[in-house]
C-alpha positions in Angstrom: 2.1 -125.6 127.0 5.6 -126.8 126.3 4.8 -127.1 122.6 3.4 -123.6 122.5 6.5 -122.2 124.2 8.7 -124.0 121.7 6.6 -122.6 118.8 6.8 -119.1 120.3 10.6 -119.4 120.7 11.0 -120.4 117.0 8.8 -117.5 115.9 10.7 -115.1 118.0 14.0 -116.4 116.7 12.8 -116.0 113.1 11.5 -112.4 113.7 14.8 -111.4 115.4 16.8 -113.0 112.6 14.9 -111.0 109.9 15.6 -107.9 112.0 19.3 -108.5 112.2 19.5 -109.2 108.5 17.7 -105.9 107.7 19.9 -104.0 110.3 23.2 -105.4 108.7 21.9 -104.8 105.2 21.3 -101.2 106.0 24.8 -100.9 107.5 26.3 -101.9 104.2 25.0 -98.6 102.7 26.2 -96.4 105.5 29.6 -94.7 104.7 32.4 -96.2 106.8 33.3 -92.9 108.4 29.9 -92.7 110.0 30.2 -96.2 111.5 33.7 -95.6 113.1 34.0 -95.1 116.8 36.6 -92.8 118.4 39.5 -94.5 120.2 41.1 -91.3 121.5 42.2 -91.8 125.1 41.8 -95.6 125.0 44.6 -97.7 126.3 45.5 -100.2 123.6 47.9 -103.2 124.1 49.6 -104.7 121.0 51.5 -108.0 121.3 54.3 -108.3 118.7 54.6 -104.5 118.6 58.3 -104.7 117.7 57.5 -106.4 114.3 56.4 -104.8 111.0 52.7 -105.3 111.3 52.5 -104.6 115.0 54.5 -101.4 114.5 52.2 -100.1 111.8 49.2 -100.9 113.9 50.7 -99.1 116.9 51.5 -96.0 114.8 47.9 -95.8 113.6 46.5 -96.3 117.1 48.8 -93.5 118.5 47.8 -91.3 115.5 44.1 -91.7 116.5 44.9 -90.6 120.0 45.2 -93.9 121.8 47.8 -94.6 124.5 49.6 -97.6 123.2 51.4 -100.4 125.1 53.5 -102.8 123.1 54.8 -106.2 124.1 57.5 -108.2 122.3 60.5 -110.4 123.0 62.6 -108.3 120.6 64.0 -105.4 122.6 65.6 -103.7 119.6 62.2 -103.9 117.8 60.4 -102.3 120.8 62.9 -99.5 120.9 62.5 -98.9 117.2 58.7 -98.8 117.5 58.8 -96.5 120.6 61.2 -94.2 118.6 58.8 -94.0 115.7 55.7 -93.4 117.9 57.7 -90.6 119.8 58.7 -89.0 116.5 55.0 -89.1 115.3 53.8 -87.4 118.5 52.2 -90.4 120.2 52.2 -91.9 123.7 53.7 -95.3 124.0 54.9 -97.7 126.6 57.2 -100.7 125.8 57.8 -103.9 127.6 59.8 -107.0 126.8 57.4 -109.8 127.4 57.8 -113.6 126.6 54.4 -114.8 125.3 55.6 -118.4 125.7 55.8 -117.7 129.5 52.3 -117.5 131.2 53.7 -116.1 134.4 55.7 -113.4 132.5 52.4 -112.4 130.8 50.6 -112.1 134.1 53.5 -110.2 135.7 53.7 -107.7 132.9 49.9 -107.3 132.8 50.0 -106.2 136.5 52.8 -103.8 135.7 50.9 -102.3 132.9 47.8 -101.8 135.1 49.9 -100.0 137.8 52.1 -97.9 135.4 49.6 -97.1 132.5 46.1 -98.0 133.6 43.3 -100.3 132.4 43.7 -101.8 129.0 40.5 -101.3 127.0 41.7 -102.5 123.6 43.7 -105.8 123.5 45.2 -106.7 120.1 46.7 -110.2 120.1 48.9 -109.7 117.0 52.1 -111.7 117.8 52.5 -114.8 115.7 55.1 -117.1 114.3 55.0 -119.7 111.5 57.2 -122.1 109.4 57.1 -123.9 106.2 58.1 -127.4 107.2 56.3 -130.7 106.6 54.7 -131.9 109.8 57.1 -134.8 110.1 60.1 -132.5 109.6 58.9 -129.9 112.2 60.8 -130.1 115.4 58.6 -130.7 118.5 59.7 -127.6 120.2 58.8 -125.5 117.2 55.2 -126.9 117.2 54.9 -126.2 120.9 56.3 -122.6 120.5 53.9 -122.0 117.5 50.9 -123.0 119.7 52.1 -121.0 122.7 52.5 -117.7 120.8 49.6 -118.1 118.3 47.0 -119.7 120.7 47.8 -120.1 124.3 49.0 -116.5 124.7 45.5 -115.3 123.7 44.1 -117.1 126.7 46.6 -115.6 129.2 46.4 -112.0 127.8 42.6 -112.2 127.8 42.4 -113.6 131.3 44.8 -110.8 132.4 42.8 -107.9 130.9 39.2 -109.1 130.6 38.3 -108.7 134.3 38.8 -104.9 134.2 36.8 -104.7 130.9 34.0 -106.6 132.6 34.2 -104.4 135.6 33.6 -101.3 133.4 31.5 -103.2 130.9 33.5 -101.9 128.0 36.4 -103.0 125.9 37.5 -104.6 122.7 39.5 -107.9 122.2 41.1 -108.4 118.7 42.6 -111.6 117.5 44.9 -111.5 114.4 44.4 -114.9 112.8 44.8 -115.8 109.1 42.9 -117.2 106.1 45.0 -120.2 106.9 42.7 -120.5 109.9 39.8 -121.3 107.6 41.5 -123.5 104.9 44.3 -126.0 105.6 47.6 -125.6 103.7 50.3 -128.1 103.0 53.5 -127.5 104.9 51.7 -125.2 107.3 50.0 -127.8 109.6 51.1 -126.2 112.9 50.4 -122.7 111.7 47.0 -123.6 110.3 46.1 -125.5 113.5 47.0 -122.5 115.6 45.0 -120.0 113.5 42.0 -122.4 113.4 42.2 -122.3 117.2 42.6 -118.5 117.3 39.4 -118.1 115.2 37.5 -120.6 117.5 38.8 -118.8 120.6 37.4 -115.4 119.3 34.1 -116.9 118.3 33.5 -118.8 121.6 34.6 -115.8 123.6 32.2 -113.6 121.8 29.4 -116.0 122.4 30.2 -116.2 126.1 30.3 -112.4 126.6 27.0 -112.0 124.7 25.3 -114.7 126.7 26.4 -113.0 129.9 25.2 -109.6 128.8 28.5 -107.8 128.6 29.0 -104.9 126.2 32.6 -106.0 125.2 33.4 -106.3 121.5 35.6 -108.8 119.8 37.1 -109.0 116.3 39.0 -111.6 114.5 41.0 -110.5 111.5 41.9 -113.1 108.8 44.4 -111.8 106.2 45.8 -113.7 103.2 49.7 -114.1 103.2 51.4 -110.8 104.1 54.8 -109.9 102.5 57.7 -108.1 104.2 56.9 -109.3 107.7 59.6 -111.9 107.8 57.2 -114.8 108.5 56.2 -115.9 105.0 58.6 -114.1 102.7 59.3 -117.6 101.2 55.7 -118.3 100.3 55.2 -118.2 96.5 51.6 -117.3 95.5 50.2 -118.0 92.0 47.4 -115.6 91.1 46.6 -113.7 94.3 49.2 -111.2 95.3 50.4 -111.2 98.8 49.1 -108.3 100.9 51.1 -105.3 102.0 51.6 -104.7 105.8 50.1 -101.1 105.4 46.9 -102.4 103.8 46.5 -105.0 106.5 47.2 -102.5 109.3 44.6 -100.1 107.8 42.1 -102.9 107.7 42.8 -103.9 111.3 42.1 -100.4 112.5 38.9 -100.0 110.4 37.6 -103.3 111.8 38.2 -102.2 115.4 36.6 -98.8 114.9 33.5 -100.3 113.2 33.2 -103.1 115.7 33.3 -105.8 113.0 33.1 -109.3 114.2 35.1 -110.9 111.4 37.4 -109.1 108.8 38.5 -111.2 105.9 41.5 -109.5 104.0 41.0 -109.1 101.1 37.2 -109.2 101.4 36.6 -111.0 98.2 38.1 -114.2 99.7 34.9 -114.7 101.6 33.8 -116.5 98.3 36.6 -118.9 98.9 35.1 -119.9 102.2 31.6 -120.4 100.6 33.2 -122.6 97.9 35.0 -124.7 100.5 31.8 -125.9 102.1 29.7 -125.9 98.8 32.0 -128.2 96.9 33.7 -131.6 97.6 36.9 -131.6 99.7 38.9 -132.6 96.6 37.9 -129.3 95.0 39.2 -127.3 98.0 42.6 -129.1 97.8 42.9 -128.4 94.1 41.9 -124.8 94.7 44.6 -124.2 97.2 47.3 -126.1 95.3 46.4 -124.9 91.8 45.1 -121.4 92.2 46.7 -119.9 95.3 50.2 -121.3 96.0 53.1 -122.3 94.0 55.3 -123.6 96.9 56.2 -122.9 100.5 59.8 -123.0 101.8 60.8 -123.1 105.5 61.0 -119.5 106.8 63.6 -117.8 109.0 61.0 -117.7 111.8 61.5 -121.5 112.3 64.8 -120.9 114.1 65.0 -121.6 117.8 63.5 -118.9 120.0 65.8 -116.1 121.1 67.1 -116.0 124.7 64.8 -113.9 126.9 66.1 -110.4 127.2 66.0 -107.8 130.0 62.9 -105.6 130.4 63.2 -102.1 129.1 61.8 -99.3 131.1 58.4 -98.1 129.9 58.7 -94.6 128.5 55.9 -92.0 128.1 56.3 -90.1 124.9 55.8 -86.4 124.5 54.0 -84.8 121.6 56.0 -83.2 118.7 54.5 -80.8 116.3 55.2 -82.4 112.9 54.5 -86.1 112.1 54.7 -85.9 108.3 58.3 -86.8 107.9 58.3 -89.8 110.1 55.2 -91.3 108.4 56.9 -90.8 104.9 60.1 -92.4 106.2 58.2 -95.4 107.6 56.1 -95.8 104.3 59.3 -95.7 102.2 61.0 -98.2 104.5 58.1 -100.7 104.2 57.7 -100.1 100.5 61.4 -100.6 99.9 61.4 -104.0 101.8 58.4 -105.2 99.7 60.3 -104.7 96.5 63.0 -107.2 97.6 62.9 -110.4 95.6 
């Protein structure tokens, strides 16, 4: 009887596998606009919302009707994002939050629940990196990288997942990197943190599915992004670095289409196949010879800024015209991308 049960399980697995393959193949031919869900009225929290990428994602979420909460240690950056969202006619709340401080994360999460409501979309966007060799990297910088890029994902998810489980709805997004799939010299701590972020998302997804919850998760893995202040000193050989606008658009489309994994640009999926299909020596030559010229230590490797006072969350009224502010923001990003 045990053997029959095992055979039945294998047959059932194969049938379901074929079904999933057919289902996903059909989805490939469905126009993206028909696969997108509405996020109007959702409460979305974006960590690192005071930075370039977080700001662009915040603006897009607000433009789609979401109520956005942003966390950052940079008070000036938060105020700038809030100002832009306000001018674009969105609703936004801003909080100074130190993602290296677990207790501060839990404290601000409770404050958000009381003052804004239940977060239904959590976007772990904040990240730091440096271009030092491992032996030249200060211990405190390695610790800080892991706390921001990995450990904060645990604390933010533990803070907001219970309410998602209570309502059996929600979406958790991890902004990782292609460096979380392929190791890169001079980025040991950064690659390690992004490998961990990808593993966190995959394991969390498996756990939620196993327990029967209808909560989505997405991990976004972009190539190096220019004009974010993190890897401006990374020199690529043949593949151009991505623009923040393109990555922000891809993040939003991945969320709205409930994608599990989003590689940016998509053709780099081939790189992951080649990594496992060819010897390890080939992967090393590929990274060194085709992708990167050199990596220099970045400005983000400086010691962490002193924790600042919390700003008061501000609800933003609608304004009639949003065209000018979007044009100003696009020009500002495009201008910074042209810097040598």
